[in-house]
N, C-alpha and C positions, 0 to 999 in steps of 0.2 A: 504493499500499499504506499510505502514511503516514496517509491519511484513514480507511482501513479499520481501522487498528490499534486505534482506540478501541472498536471492536465486538468485539474479541477475547474479552473476558470473557464475552460472551453467545453468540457464534457458535462459539468453540473447543470447549467441552464437547459441543456438539451435533454436532460434525464438519462444520460448515457454513462454516468459515473459508475464504475464497478463498486460492488458492496459485498463484503464477507457474509452479511446476514441473508442476502438474496442468493448466495452461491455463485456469484460471478467472479469472486476472488477465491481461488482454491489452489492447493498444490496438486490435487488430483484432477487434472484437466480432462483426462479421458472419461472419467466417471461423470463429470459435469456435462460434457458433450453428449454422452449416452443418455442421461436423464432428459435433456432438452429434446433430443430426437424422439424419445419414447412419449413425449407429450406432458412434460412436467408443467403444472399450472402454477403460475406465480401471481399473487394478488396482494393488495395492500388494504388494510383497514384503518380508517381514520378514528380519531377519539370519540366521534359521535356514533360509531358503529356502522358507518357506511363502507361497504366493500367496493373497491375500485379494481377492475381487471380488464384486460384486453381479450376480446374473444374472436377477433378477426381483423382483416385488412380489406381495403377497398377492392382488391383483386379477388377476394373470396366470393364463391357463389352463395345464394340464399340458403341452399341446403347445408353448406359447410358452416355458415354462421349459426344456423338453427341447431345443428349438431353440437357445435362448440358451446352454445348457450346452455343446452340441456346438460351437457357433461359438466359444465361449470356449476350449475345449480345443484346437480346431484352430488358433486364433490362437497359443496357447502353443507348440504344436508347430512353427508356422512361425517363431516367434521363437527357437527352440532354437539356441544357438551351435554352429557346426560342430565345435568342439573338445570338446563335451560327449559323453562316451562312457557306455555302459550305459543303464540305465532312466532316462528323463527324468522321467516322471510316475509316482511310486511309489504314490500313493494319492489318492483324491478323497473329500471329505466335504461333504455338502450340509446346511445348517441354516438355520433362521430366526434372527432376532436373539437371542431368548432361549430357545432349545431346544437339546436335545442333537443332535449331528450324526448323519447317516445315511451309512454307508459305501457307496460306489458303486465298482463294478469299473471301473478306468480303461480297460480294453480294450473294454468295452461302449459307451463314449462315443466312443473313437477310431475304431473300425472303421465305425460306422454313419453 
């Protein structure tokens, strides 16, 4: 990380700065590449409980984005703590980087 620190001014604002917590800085490069190719899901949770994740790119088809969204929601449900009571996923919004969000019914993604 000491060698990469000098690049922080360039990579930081773009969101490209490597981070040991997210697994982008490791001594086991082969394992990190293997995990990513197998479909490792990386997401962030802010202090208000909102989960931020990327599920696709502009080049993806509708089916690919739908499949990724379903997989992501099922992963969140699997990670639900056993102590959590009540509604776990209250709302889902889908948006591109610079556009307003589209509200999606959480039950339509969970059941299918």
